[in-house]
N, C-alpha and C positions, 0 to 999 in steps of 0.2 A: 731382472731381480736386483734391487738396490743392494749395495754391499753392506754387510753387517757392521754395526758400530759398537764401540766399547768405550765407556767413559772411565778414564783412569786418573788417579790423583797422585801427587808427589810434591814433596817440599823442596823446591829448587829456586827459592826467591833470592836470598842474599847470603853471601859467604864472605868470610874474612880474607880469603885469598883465592886466586884463580885455581891454584892446585887443589884447594879444598872443594871448590865448586866442581871441578872436573871429576874428582874422586866421588863426590856425591852423585853426579850425573851417571857415572859408570855403574854405581850401585843401583841407581834407579832403573837403568836399562836392563841390568841383569835380572832384577825383580820383575820388570815388565815382560821380559822374555818368557817367564814362567806362567804369565797370565793370559797371553794372547792365544786365541784359538785359531786354527787354520781357516783361511777364507776371510779373515778380518782385513779390511782395506782402509778403514777410517777410524783413527783413534785421536784422543786429545793428549798431546805431549806438553807438559808445562813449559819447558824452555822454548818450544816452538810458539805456543800461545803468547808467551811473554815477548818473544821476538816480533810477532805480528803486531802486538800492541805498541811496541817501541817504534816500529816502522810507520805505523799510522800517526803516532805522535810526532815523529820526525817530519812526515809530510805536512802535518798541520803547522809545525814550526816554520818550515820553509815558506808555506803560504802566508803565515803571519809576517815574516820578514819582508816578503814582497808587498804586502799591504802597507806596512809601515813606510817602505820606500815610496810607494805611490802617494801616501798621505803627505810625506815630507816634500815631495815635488809640488804637490798642490799648495801646501802651506807656503813654500818658498815663492811660488807665483803670486800668492795673495799678500805677501809681506809688505810690499810697497805698491803704490800706484803713481803714475806720472801724469802730468797735465801741462798744457801750454799756458804760459803766463805772458801777457803783453808787457812791453817796457818802452819807455820814452826817455831819450837823452837830449839835453839842450847843450849845444856847442856854441860858445861865444865867438864872435867875429874877431879875427886876428888884426883887423884894421880899425879896431876901436869903434868909432862912430860911423865908419864908412857903410856899414850894413844897417838896414832898417830894423832888423831883429836877429836874435840868435838862431842858428840852424837847429832844427828839431829832427832827430833820428829816431824812428820807430821800428820795433821788431818784436819777436816772440822768443821766449826761452822755455826750456822744459824743466819743470820742477819735480822732484821725487820726494814723496812724503810717506811715512808709515800709514798703513791702512787701518790697523786696529791695535791697540796697546796689548791685547792678549796674544797676538800672533807669535812674538818671540818666545813667550813661555810655552806656547803650544808646540813650537818646534823643539824646544829643549825637552819637553815631556816625550815627544815622539822619538827623539834620539836616545833618550834614556830607556824607553820601552824596547827600542831596537837592540840596544846593547844587552839588555836583560834577556831578550829572546835569543840573541846570538850566543850568549853563554849557555842557554838551555839547549841550543842546537848542538853545541860541542859535548855537553853532558850526554845527550841522547846518542850521539855518534860513538862516544866511548862505550856506552852501555850496549849498543848494537854490536860493536866489534867484540866485546867480551862475550856476549851471548853466542855469536857465531863461532868463536874459538872454542867455547865450552861445548857446543854441539859437535864441531869437527873432531876435537880431541877425544871426547868421550866415546863417540861412535867408532872412531878409528881403533880405539883400544879394545872395545868389546868385539868388533869384527875380527881383528887380528888374533885375539885370544880364543876365538871360537865360542864366546859366551852368549852370542846372539842367535836365537833359533831362526830358521828360515821364515816361519810365519811372522815372527816379530820384525825381522828385517824388511819383509815385504810391506807390512803395515806401516812401518816408519817411513819407507820410501814413498808410498802413496800419500801419506799424511803431509810430509814436508813438501812434496811436489804440489799437492792440491792447495795447501794453506799458504805456501810461501812462494816457491819458485815460479809456478805457472799462474801467477796472478799479476795484477798491475802494481801491487804494493812494492815489489822488488824491481827496480829499473833494469831492463835487459842491457847488458854491456857494462854494468857497474861492477866494482870489485866484490861487493857482497854477493851479487848474483853469481859471479864466477866461482866463489868459494862454496856456495850452496850447491851449485851444479856439480862441482867436484865431489861433494858428499854423496849426492844422488848417483853419480856414475860409479863411485866405489861400491855402493850397495847394489846398484842395478846390474853391474857386470857379474856379480856373484849369484844373484837370486832372480833377476828378471830376464836378462838377455838369454834367448834360446829356450825359455820356458813357455810352452804353448798356453798354459793356463792363464798367463798374465798379459798376453798380447792384445786381446780385445779391451780389457780395462785400461791398459797403457795407451792404446790408440784413442779411446774415447777421451781420456784425460788430455792428450795432446791436441785433439781436434776441438775440444770445448774451451780450451784456454785462449786468452788473448793472443794476438800475433806475437810469436816468439822471436822473430827476427830483430836484430839490433838495428834500429832506425839509423839510416846514414847520417841524419842531422845530429843524432846523439854522438856518433863516432867523431864527427867533425868538431862538435863542441868539446869533447874530451881532449882531442888533439890541440885545439886552440887554447884550452885551459892549461894543458901541459906545457905548451910552448911559452906561454906567458910566465910560467913558474920557473922553468929551467933555462929559458932564453932561446931566442930564435936560432942561434948557431948550433944548438944541440939537435940530436936526432929526434925525429917525431916519435912520440910514444906509440908503441904497437898495440892499439886496442884490439886488433884482430886476434891477438894471442889470448885474450880473455875468453873464458868459456861462457857460452850463452845457452839458454834453454834449447836452442836448436840442436845443440850437441847431444841432447837426450835421445834424439832419433836413432842414435847408435844402438840403443837398447831395444828398439823395435825390430824384431826378427820374425816376420811372418813365415819364413821358411820352415820354422819348427812345426807349423801346421801341415805342411806337405809331407814331411818325413813321418808324421804320425797318422798318415792316411786320412787327412781331413782337408782335401783340396777345396771342397765347397766353402768352408769357412774362410779359407785363404782368399778366395775370390770375393767373398762378402766384405772382407777387410778392404780389399782393393776398391770395391764399389763405393764403400763409405768414404774413402779418401777422395776419389776422383769426382764425387758429387759435391764436394765442398768448394765453393767459389770464394769464400771470404778469407781463406788463407793466402799468405803471400807467395809469390813465385818461388822464392828461396825455400820456403817450407815445403811446398808441393814437390819441388825438385828433389829435396832430401828424402822425402817420403817415397817418391817414385823409385829411387835407387834401392829401396828395400825389397822391391819386387823384380827379381831377375827372371825373365822368361826362360832363359837357358837352364835355370834350376827347376822351374815348375813344369814345363812341357815334357821333358824327358821322363819325369816321374809319373805323370798321368798316362804317358805312352800313346799308342795309336788307337787304343780301344777304350776311349773315354765313354762314360755312360751318357745316355741321351739327356739326362737331367743336367749333367755338367756341360754338355754342348749347348743346351738351351741357355744355361747361365752365362756362358761365354758370349753368345750372340746378344744377350741383353746388356752385357757389360761393354762390349767393343765400341759402339757408337760414342758412349760417354768418354772413353779413353782417347779416342781419336780427336775429340773436340778440345782436349786439354794439351797444350804443347808439352808439358812435363811428362805426359803419359802416352803420347802418340807412338813412341817406339814400342811400348808394351802392346798397345792396341794392334799395331801392324804385325807384330810377332804372333799374336793370337789369331789374327785373320789368316795369316799364312798357314798356321796349324790347321784351322778348320777347312781350308781349301784342300790341303793334303789329306785330310780325313774324309774327303768325298762330299763336301757340302758346298760345292761351287754355286749352286742355285741360290741357296740362302745367303751366301756371301754377296753375290751380285745384287740381290734384293736389298741387303743391308746397306750397300754402297750408295743406294739412292735414298737413304734415310735423310731427313732434313738436318740431323745432327752431324752428318759426315760432310766435311768440306768437299766441294766439287774438284778442287785441284788434287786432293789426296786420292779421290776415287779414280780420277784419270790416270794418275801414276800407278796405282795399284792394278788397275785393269791392264795397263800396258805391260806389266810384269807377269801377268797370268799365262801368257803364251797360249791364248785361245785359238790361234791360227792352226794349231796342230790337233784340235779335237776332231772326233768323228762327226759325221753328218747328223746322227741321231742326237748327240749332245748339243750340237749347234742349233738344231731345230727346237729342242727342249728349252734352251736358254732364250731363244727368240720368242717363243710362245709365252714364257714367263715375263719377258720384257713388256708385253702388252698389258699385263696385270699391274705394272708399276705406273702406267699412264694415269692422269697427266703428270708430267715431271716438273719439278721446280726449275727455275731459270738456271740455277747453278749446275744442274745435272743434264742440260740439253746436250752439251758437248760430250759429256760422258757417254750418253746413250748413242750418239752418233759414232763415237769411237768404237763402242762395243759392237754396233751393227756392222761397221766396216770390217772389224776383225773376224766376225762370225760369218761374213758373206764373201765379199770380193777378195779378202786376204786369206780365206780359209780354203785350202786346196780341196778338201773332201766335199765341201758345200758346192764349190764352183763346178767340180766334176759332175756331181749329181744334177745340178741345175742345167748344165749344158746338155746332159743326156735327156732331160725331160723336154726341153724345147730349145729352138734356135733363136727365137725372138720373144720378146716379152709380151707382145700384143698380137691379137688376130688382125686380119685385114679390116675388120669393123672397128678396130681400136679398143677392143675389150681384152681384159687379161686372159691369157691362155689357161687351160685347165692343167696347171702345174702346181702340185702341192707346195713346192718351195716358193714359187712366185706368189701364190695366194698368201703365204705368210708375210712376204715382203709388202705385198699390196695392202694387206690389212694394216700394217704398221704405218706406211706412208699415207694412206688415206685417212687414218685416225689423226695424223698430224696435219692434215689439210694440204699435203704437198702434191698429191695427185687426186683426180676425181674420176 
Protein backbone atom coordinates (compact mmCIF):
# COMPACT_ATOMS: atom_id res chain seq x y z
CA UNK A 1 0.00 0.00 0.00
CA UNK A 2 1.60 3.32 -1.02
CA UNK A 3 2.06 5.84 1.81
CA UNK A 4 -0.57 8.50 2.13
CA UNK A 5 0.35 11.96 0.88
CA UNK A 6 -0.61 15.36 2.13
CA UNK A 7 -0.04 18.62 0.24
CA UNK A 8 0.82 21.46 2.59
CA UNK A 9 1.54 25.10 1.88
CA UNK A 10 3.49 27.71 3.77
CA UNK A 11 5.10 31.08 3.18
CA UNK A 12 8.84 30.54 3.71
CA UNK A 13 10.34 32.38 0.76
CA UNK A 14 12.30 35.46 1.80
CA UNK A 15 12.97 36.99 5.18
CA UNK A 16 14.78 40.13 6.26
CA UNK A 17 17.06 38.16 8.61
CA UNK A 18 18.01 34.61 9.51
CA UNK A 19 16.37 35.02 12.90
CA UNK A 20 13.08 36.00 11.29
CA UNK A 21 13.32 33.07 8.88
CA UNK A 22 13.94 30.58 11.70
CA UNK A 23 11.08 32.04 13.74
CA UNK A 24 8.70 31.71 10.80
CA UNK A 25 9.90 28.16 10.13
CA UNK A 26 9.28 27.21 13.77
CA UNK A 27 5.76 28.62 13.52
CA UNK A 28 5.23 26.70 10.29
CA UNK A 29 6.31 23.36 11.79
CA UNK A 30 4.11 23.91 14.85
CA UNK A 31 1.10 24.47 12.58
CA UNK A 32 2.14 21.54 10.41
CA UNK A 33 2.23 19.29 13.47
CA UNK A 34 -1.47 19.96 14.03
CA UNK A 35 -2.40 18.95 10.47
CA UNK A 36 -0.49 15.71 9.94
CA UNK A 37 -2.47 12.53 10.37
CA UNK A 38 -0.87 9.27 11.61
CA UNK A 39 0.62 7.12 8.87
CA UNK A 40 1.57 10.05 6.63
CA UNK A 41 5.04 9.47 5.19
CA UNK A 42 5.16 11.91 2.29
CA UNK A 43 4.55 15.65 2.57
CA UNK A 44 5.65 18.80 0.78
CA UNK A 45 7.73 21.08 3.00
CA UNK A 46 8.40 24.49 1.39
CA UNK A 47 11.93 24.91 2.70
CA UNK A 48 12.82 21.38 1.54
CA UNK A 49 11.33 21.97 -1.92
CA UNK A 50 13.22 25.27 -2.10
CA UNK A 51 16.44 23.52 -1.08
CA UNK A 52 15.94 20.84 -3.76
CA UNK A 53 15.48 23.56 -6.40
CA UNK A 54 18.62 25.37 -5.20
CA UNK A 55 20.66 22.18 -5.37
CA UNK A 56 19.47 21.46 -8.90
CA UNK A 57 20.40 25.02 -9.90
CA UNK A 58 23.77 24.58 -8.21
CA UNK A 59 24.41 21.42 -10.22
CA UNK A 60 23.44 23.21 -13.44
CA UNK A 61 25.75 26.09 -12.56
CA UNK A 62 28.66 23.69 -11.99
CA UNK A 63 27.95 22.05 -15.34
CA UNK A 64 27.84 25.48 -17.01
CA UNK A 65 31.24 26.39 -15.57
CA UNK A 66 32.69 23.14 -16.88
CA UNK A 67 31.20 23.87 -20.30
CA UNK A 68 32.67 27.39 -20.36
CA UNK A 69 36.09 26.00 -19.45
CA UNK A 70 35.88 23.43 -22.22
CA UNK A 71 34.86 26.10 -24.72
CA UNK A 72 37.73 28.31 -23.52
CA UNK A 73 40.24 25.54 -24.18
CA UNK A 74 38.83 24.97 -27.65
CA UNK A 75 38.89 28.69 -28.46
CA UNK A 76 42.46 28.94 -27.20
CA UNK A 77 43.53 26.13 -29.50
CA UNK A 78 41.80 27.87 -32.40
CA UNK A 79 43.24 31.34 -31.68
CA UNK A 80 46.35 30.92 -33.83
CA UNK A 81 47.64 28.58 -36.44
CA UNK A 82 51.24 27.94 -37.44
CA UNK A 83 52.71 27.07 -40.80
CA UNK A 84 56.12 26.50 -42.29
CA UNK A 85 57.49 29.27 -44.48
CA UNK A 86 60.61 28.80 -46.66
CA UNK A 87 63.35 31.41 -46.66
CA UNK A 88 66.51 32.08 -48.66
CA UNK A 89 69.60 34.07 -47.63
CA UNK A 90 72.39 35.18 -49.99
CA UNK A 91 75.79 35.47 -48.35
CA UNK A 92 78.50 37.50 -50.13
CA UNK A 93 81.94 36.04 -50.63
CA UNK A 94 84.52 37.38 -48.19
CA UNK A 95 87.24 37.25 -50.89
CA UNK A 96 85.43 39.67 -53.14
CA UNK A 97 85.70 38.32 -56.68
CA UNK A 98 87.37 35.05 -55.75
CA UNK A 99 83.95 33.31 -55.73
CA UNK A 100 81.88 32.88 -58.82
CA UNK A 101 78.66 33.82 -56.95
CA UNK A 102 77.29 34.54 -53.45
CA UNK A 103 76.49 31.61 -51.16
CA UNK A 104 72.78 30.80 -50.96
CA UNK A 105 71.39 29.42 -47.64
CA UNK A 106 67.87 27.93 -47.76
CA UNK A 107 65.63 26.84 -44.84
CA UNK A 108 62.16 26.98 -43.29
CA UNK A 109 60.75 28.89 -40.39
CA UNK A 110 57.48 28.61 -38.47
CA UNK A 111 55.09 31.51 -38.65
CA UNK A 112 52.23 32.03 -36.20
CA UNK A 113 49.19 33.96 -37.32
CA UNK A 114 45.73 34.69 -35.88
CA UNK A 115 43.11 32.34 -37.31
CA UNK A 116 40.04 34.55 -37.16
CA UNK A 117 39.55 38.12 -36.01
CA UNK A 118 36.49 37.15 -33.91
CA UNK A 119 38.35 34.64 -31.71
CA UNK A 120 39.74 37.21 -29.20
CA UNK A 121 36.28 38.68 -28.64
CA UNK A 122 34.82 35.17 -28.32
CA UNK A 123 37.37 34.36 -25.61
CA UNK A 124 36.56 37.60 -23.82
CA UNK A 125 32.83 36.80 -23.96
CA UNK A 126 33.53 33.29 -22.68
CA UNK A 127 35.49 34.55 -19.66
CA UNK A 128 32.84 37.17 -18.98
CA UNK A 129 30.13 34.50 -18.97
CA UNK A 130 32.31 32.32 -16.75
CA UNK A 131 32.74 35.13 -14.20
CA UNK A 132 29.00 35.80 -14.17
CA UNK A 133 28.22 32.11 -13.65
CA UNK A 134 30.89 31.89 -10.95
CA UNK A 135 29.22 34.72 -9.06
CA UNK A 136 25.88 32.91 -9.45
CA UNK A 137 27.45 29.78 -7.99
CA UNK A 138 28.50 31.70 -4.87
CA UNK A 139 25.01 33.17 -4.53
CA UNK A 140 23.52 29.69 -4.78
CA UNK A 141 26.01 28.35 -2.22
CA UNK A 142 25.05 31.09 0.19
CA UNK A 143 21.33 30.42 -0.31
CA UNK A 144 21.81 26.67 0.18
CA UNK A 145 23.75 27.26 3.38
CA UNK A 146 21.06 29.59 4.72
CA UNK A 147 18.31 27.08 3.89
CA UNK A 148 20.12 24.24 5.63
CA UNK A 149 20.69 26.37 8.74
CA UNK A 150 17.02 27.38 8.66
CA UNK A 151 15.97 23.73 8.51
CA UNK A 152 18.43 22.63 11.19
CA UNK A 153 17.66 25.33 13.73
CA UNK A 154 13.88 25.34 13.34
CA UNK A 155 13.58 21.55 13.64
CA UNK A 156 15.99 21.44 16.58
CA UNK A 157 13.85 24.03 18.35
CA UNK A 158 10.48 22.30 17.87
CA UNK A 159 11.92 18.90 18.77
CA UNK A 160 13.60 20.18 21.93
CA UNK A 161 10.48 22.05 23.03
CA UNK A 162 8.22 19.06 22.36
CA UNK A 163 6.08 21.00 19.88
CA UNK A 164 6.44 18.38 17.16
CA UNK A 165 3.98 15.48 17.20
CA UNK A 166 5.36 11.97 16.53
CA UNK A 167 3.33 11.70 13.30
CA UNK A 168 4.68 15.00 12.04
CA UNK A 169 8.27 14.12 13.01
CA UNK A 170 8.05 10.82 11.11
CA UNK A 171 6.55 12.52 8.04
CA UNK A 172 9.31 15.15 8.09
CA UNK A 173 11.97 12.44 8.44
CA UNK A 174 10.80 10.44 5.43
CA UNK A 175 10.22 13.55 3.32
CA UNK A 176 13.72 14.97 3.92
CA UNK A 177 15.29 11.54 3.38
CA UNK A 178 13.35 10.77 0.20
CA UNK A 179 13.58 14.22 -1.40
CA UNK A 180 17.07 15.26 -0.31
CA UNK A 181 19.48 12.99 1.52
CA UNK A 182 18.84 9.67 -0.22
CA UNK A 183 19.09 11.12 -3.72
CA UNK A 184 21.94 11.96 -6.06
CA UNK A 185 21.23 15.69 -5.70
CA UNK A 186 23.18 15.82 -2.41
CA UNK A 187 26.74 14.48 -2.85
CA UNK A 188 27.59 11.87 -0.23
CA UNK A 189 30.53 13.07 1.84
CA UNK A 190 29.77 16.77 1.36
CA UNK A 191 29.31 19.14 4.27
CA UNK A 192 25.65 19.76 3.43
CA UNK A 193 25.03 16.01 3.35
CA UNK A 194 26.62 15.64 6.78
CA UNK A 195 24.41 18.40 8.19
CA UNK A 196 21.21 16.94 6.73
CA UNK A 197 22.08 13.45 7.96
CA UNK A 198 22.52 14.93 11.44
CA UNK A 199 18.99 16.39 11.18
CA UNK A 200 17.61 12.97 10.23
CA UNK A 201 19.51 11.22 13.02
CA UNK A 202 18.13 13.69 15.56
CA UNK A 203 14.57 12.92 14.44
CA UNK A 204 15.14 9.22 13.80
CA UNK A 205 16.66 8.41 17.18
CA UNK A 206 13.53 9.73 18.87
CA UNK A 207 10.79 8.45 16.55
CA UNK A 208 12.10 5.80 14.10
CA UNK A 209 14.72 3.72 15.89
CA UNK A 210 13.18 0.77 17.74
CA UNK A 211 9.69 1.40 16.33
CA UNK A 212 8.56 -1.73 14.47
CA UNK A 213 5.97 0.23 12.47
CA UNK A 214 8.63 2.10 10.49
CA UNK A 215 11.27 -0.60 9.92
CA UNK A 216 9.89 -1.79 6.58
CA UNK A 217 9.34 1.74 5.15
CA UNK A 218 12.84 2.71 6.29
CA UNK A 219 14.40 -0.40 4.75
CA UNK A 220 12.60 0.16 1.44
CA UNK A 221 13.84 3.74 1.44
CA UNK A 222 17.44 2.66 2.06
CA UNK A 223 17.37 -0.11 -0.53
CA UNK A 224 15.74 1.96 -3.27
CA UNK A 225 18.15 4.87 -2.88
CA UNK A 226 21.36 5.29 -4.90
CA UNK A 227 24.53 3.91 -3.38
CA UNK A 228 24.95 5.60 0.00
CA UNK A 229 28.65 4.92 0.40
CA UNK A 230 31.07 7.77 0.04
CA UNK A 231 33.01 7.06 -3.15
CA UNK A 232 36.73 6.72 -2.29
CA UNK A 233 37.59 9.01 -5.21
CA UNK A 234 35.39 11.72 -3.69
CA UNK A 235 37.20 11.38 -0.38
CA UNK A 236 40.56 11.63 -2.15
CA UNK A 237 39.38 14.71 -4.07
CA UNK A 238 38.24 16.37 -0.85
CA UNK A 239 41.57 15.69 0.81
CA UNK A 240 43.48 16.96 -2.24
CA UNK A 241 41.43 20.15 -2.29
CA UNK A 242 41.96 20.61 1.44
CA UNK A 243 45.73 20.19 1.16
CA UNK A 244 45.92 22.70 -1.67
CA UNK A 245 44.06 25.18 0.53
CA UNK A 246 45.80 24.72 3.88
CA UNK A 247 49.20 23.62 2.58
CA UNK A 248 50.92 20.27 2.33
CA UNK A 249 52.49 20.59 5.76
CA UNK A 250 49.12 20.66 7.50
CA UNK A 251 47.28 17.56 8.64
CA UNK A 252 44.95 15.88 6.17
CA UNK A 253 41.30 16.86 6.50
CA UNK A 254 39.41 14.02 8.17
CA UNK A 255 36.55 13.48 5.73
CA UNK A 256 35.81 10.23 7.54
CA UNK A 257 34.41 12.31 10.40
CA UNK A 258 31.64 13.62 8.17
CA UNK A 259 28.30 11.90 8.41
CA UNK A 260 27.08 10.12 5.29
CA UNK A 261 23.74 8.45 4.48
CA UNK A 262 25.25 5.11 5.52
CA UNK A 263 25.06 6.41 9.11
CA UNK A 264 21.27 6.25 8.81
CA UNK A 265 21.53 2.46 9.09
CA UNK A 266 21.82 3.10 12.81
CA UNK A 267 18.07 3.76 12.79
CA UNK A 268 17.23 0.41 11.20
CA UNK A 269 16.40 -1.87 14.14
CA UNK A 270 14.71 -5.09 12.98
CA UNK A 271 15.08 -6.50 16.50
CA UNK A 272 11.91 -4.59 17.38
CA UNK A 273 10.02 -7.07 15.19
CA UNK A 274 11.28 -10.05 17.22
CA UNK A 275 10.35 -8.61 20.58
CA UNK A 276 6.86 -7.91 19.23
CA UNK A 277 6.41 -11.61 18.32
CA UNK A 278 6.73 -11.07 14.59
CA UNK A 279 9.81 -13.15 13.65
CA UNK A 280 8.37 -13.92 10.20
CA UNK A 281 8.52 -10.27 9.16
CA UNK A 282 12.02 -10.08 10.65
CA UNK A 283 13.14 -12.82 8.25
CA UNK A 284 11.29 -11.11 5.39
CA UNK A 285 13.39 -8.00 5.98
CA UNK A 286 16.57 -10.08 6.01
CA UNK A 287 15.54 -11.78 2.76
CA UNK A 288 14.87 -8.42 1.10
CA UNK A 289 18.38 -7.21 1.94
CA UNK A 290 20.32 -10.36 1.07
CA UNK A 291 18.72 -10.52 -2.38
CA UNK A 292 19.94 -7.05 -3.38
CA UNK A 293 23.12 -7.29 -5.40
CA UNK A 294 23.41 -3.64 -6.47
CA UNK A 295 24.27 -2.30 -3.02
CA UNK A 296 27.91 -1.76 -2.13
CA UNK A 297 29.80 -4.16 0.14
CA UNK A 298 30.01 -1.42 2.79
CA UNK A 299 26.24 -0.96 2.80
CA UNK A 300 25.53 -4.70 2.91
CA UNK A 301 28.02 -5.11 5.76
CA UNK A 302 26.33 -2.35 7.77
CA UNK A 303 22.89 -3.83 7.15
CA UNK A 304 24.01 -7.34 8.08
CA UNK A 305 25.17 -6.02 11.45
CA UNK A 306 21.54 -5.12 12.19
CA UNK A 307 20.62 -8.84 12.25
CA UNK A 308 22.22 -10.52 15.23
CA UNK A 309 21.50 -14.28 15.32
CA UNK A 310 22.23 -14.31 19.05
CA UNK A 311 19.23 -12.02 19.52
CA UNK A 312 16.90 -13.79 17.12
CA UNK A 313 17.45 -17.49 17.77
CA UNK A 314 17.01 -17.50 21.58
CA UNK A 315 13.69 -15.67 21.20
CA UNK A 316 12.16 -18.16 18.77
CA UNK A 317 13.50 -20.98 20.94
CA UNK A 318 13.68 -24.68 20.13
CA UNK A 319 10.01 -25.00 19.19
CA UNK A 320 9.83 -22.87 16.06
CA UNK A 321 6.75 -23.38 13.91
CA UNK A 322 6.99 -25.42 10.72
CA UNK A 323 6.31 -22.32 8.63
CA UNK A 324 9.20 -20.49 10.31
CA UNK A 325 11.52 -23.46 9.71
CA UNK A 326 10.47 -23.49 6.04
CA UNK A 327 11.19 -19.77 5.86
CA UNK A 328 14.67 -20.33 7.29
CA UNK A 329 15.44 -23.05 4.75
CA UNK A 330 14.37 -20.75 1.90
CA UNK A 331 16.52 -17.94 3.27
CA UNK A 332 19.76 -19.74 4.22
CA UNK A 333 21.20 -20.47 0.71
CA UNK A 334 20.92 -16.80 -0.25
CA UNK A 335 22.62 -15.75 2.99
CA UNK A 336 25.49 -18.17 2.46
CA UNK A 337 26.12 -16.83 -1.05
CA UNK A 338 26.75 -13.29 0.27
CA UNK A 339 30.02 -12.73 2.21
CA UNK A 340 28.37 -10.08 4.40
CA UNK A 341 25.61 -12.49 5.49
CA UNK A 342 27.45 -15.83 5.57
CA UNK A 343 27.89 -15.77 9.37
CA UNK A 344 24.15 -15.26 9.81
CA UNK A 345 23.41 -18.11 7.39
CA UNK A 346 25.81 -20.40 9.25
CA UNK A 347 24.17 -19.61 12.60
CA UNK A 348 20.72 -20.38 11.17
CA UNK A 349 21.98 -23.68 9.72
CA UNK A 350 23.38 -24.73 13.07
CA UNK A 351 20.03 -23.90 14.63
CA UNK A 352 17.97 -26.06 12.25
CA UNK A 353 20.46 -28.92 12.71
CA UNK A 354 19.95 -28.72 16.48
CA UNK A 355 16.21 -28.60 15.87
CA UNK A 356 16.38 -32.05 14.24
CA UNK A 357 16.38 -31.17 10.55
CA UNK A 358 19.69 -32.77 9.59
CA UNK A 359 18.28 -34.34 6.43
CA UNK A 360 16.97 -31.05 5.07
CA UNK A 361 20.19 -29.29 5.98
CA UNK A 362 22.30 -31.81 4.10
CA UNK A 363 20.01 -31.54 1.10
CA UNK A 364 20.31 -27.78 1.19
CA UNK A 365 24.11 -27.99 1.32
CA UNK A 366 24.00 -29.46 -2.17
CA UNK A 367 22.05 -26.48 -3.47
CA UNK A 368 23.76 -24.70 -6.41
CA UNK A 369 23.68 -21.46 -4.36
CA UNK A 370 25.79 -22.92 -1.55
CA UNK A 371 29.56 -22.84 -2.19
CA UNK A 372 31.19 -26.28 -2.08
CA UNK A 373 33.94 -25.11 0.30
CA UNK A 374 31.35 -23.96 2.82
CA UNK A 375 29.40 -27.23 2.53
CA UNK A 376 32.59 -29.23 3.20
CA UNK A 377 33.45 -27.18 6.29
CA UNK A 378 29.93 -27.36 7.65
CA UNK A 379 29.64 -31.13 7.19
CA UNK A 380 33.01 -31.60 8.89
CA UNK A 381 31.63 -29.83 11.97
CA UNK A 382 28.38 -31.83 12.12
CA UNK A 383 30.07 -34.78 13.91
CA UNK A 384 28.13 -37.34 11.88
CA UNK A 385 30.57 -40.10 12.89
CA UNK A 386 28.61 -40.47 16.13
CA UNK A 387 25.12 -40.99 14.64
CA UNK A 388 23.34 -44.33 14.99
CA UNK A 389 23.13 -46.72 12.07
CA UNK A 390 19.48 -45.88 11.32
CA UNK A 391 20.32 -42.18 10.92
CA UNK A 392 23.35 -43.02 8.80
CA UNK A 393 21.26 -45.21 6.48
CA UNK A 394 18.54 -42.60 6.24
CA UNK A 395 21.03 -39.88 5.23
CA UNK A 396 22.71 -42.18 2.69
CA UNK A 397 19.37 -42.99 1.09
CA UNK A 398 18.64 -39.29 0.85
CA UNK A 399 22.02 -38.78 -0.76
CA UNK A 400 20.83 -40.77 -3.77
CA UNK A 401 17.96 -38.35 -4.32
CA UNK A 402 20.44 -35.47 -4.66
CA UNK A 403 22.20 -37.10 -7.62
CA UNK A 404 23.54 -36.02 -10.04
CA UNK A 405 25.65 -33.52 -8.15
CA UNK A 406 27.34 -30.41 -9.45
CA UNK A 407 31.11 -30.50 -9.80
CA UNK A 408 31.52 -28.22 -6.77
CA UNK A 409 29.78 -30.78 -4.52
CA UNK A 410 31.50 -34.04 -5.58
CA UNK A 411 34.09 -33.73 -2.82
CA UNK A 412 31.33 -32.82 -0.36
CA UNK A 413 29.41 -36.01 -1.14
CA UNK A 414 32.59 -38.08 -0.88
CA UNK A 415 33.37 -36.58 2.52
CA UNK A 416 29.81 -37.19 3.71
CA UNK A 417 29.92 -40.80 2.50
CA UNK A 418 33.20 -41.37 4.31
CA UNK A 419 31.87 -39.91 7.57
CA UNK A 420 28.69 -42.01 7.45
CA UNK A 421 30.41 -45.31 6.60
CA UNK A 422 34.06 -46.10 7.31
CA UNK A 423 34.34 -43.37 9.97
CA UNK A 424 30.98 -44.18 11.60
CA UNK A 425 31.44 -46.80 14.32
CA UNK A 426 27.77 -47.90 14.39
CA UNK A 427 27.66 -48.36 10.61
CA UNK A 428 30.90 -50.34 10.49
CA UNK A 429 29.81 -52.58 13.36
CA UNK A 430 26.54 -53.42 11.61
CA UNK A 431 28.27 -53.85 8.25
CA UNK A 432 30.81 -56.31 9.64
CA UNK A 433 28.03 -58.23 11.35
CA UNK A 434 26.15 -58.65 8.06
CA UNK A 435 29.08 -59.91 5.99
CA UNK A 436 32.78 -60.47 6.06
CA UNK A 437 33.41 -59.66 2.39
CA UNK A 438 31.77 -57.27 0.03
CA UNK A 439 31.30 -59.78 -2.84
CA UNK A 440 30.29 -63.39 -3.28
CA UNK A 441 32.62 -65.87 -4.99
CA UNK A 442 30.86 -65.05 -8.28
CA UNK A 443 31.79 -61.38 -7.87
CA UNK A 444 28.24 -60.26 -7.10
CA UNK A 445 27.34 -58.05 -4.15
CA UNK A 446 26.28 -60.00 -1.08
CA UNK A 447 22.76 -59.76 0.25
CA UNK A 448 23.61 -57.15 2.81
CA UNK A 449 21.24 -54.17 3.26
CA UNK A 450 24.10 -51.86 4.10
CA UNK A 451 26.24 -53.03 1.20
CA UNK A 452 23.32 -52.69 -1.18
CA UNK A 453 23.03 -49.05 -0.18
CA UNK A 454 26.71 -48.45 -0.90
CA UNK A 455 26.55 -50.44 -4.11
CA UNK A 456 23.63 -48.34 -5.32
CA UNK A 457 25.60 -45.14 -4.74
CA UNK A 458 28.86 -46.31 -6.33
CA UNK A 459 27.16 -47.89 -9.33
CA UNK A 460 25.15 -44.73 -9.96
CA UNK A 461 28.44 -42.84 -10.06
CA UNK A 462 29.92 -45.39 -12.47
CA UNK A 463 32.62 -46.37 -10.00
CA UNK A 464 31.71 -50.09 -9.94
CA UNK A 465 29.68 -52.28 -12.30
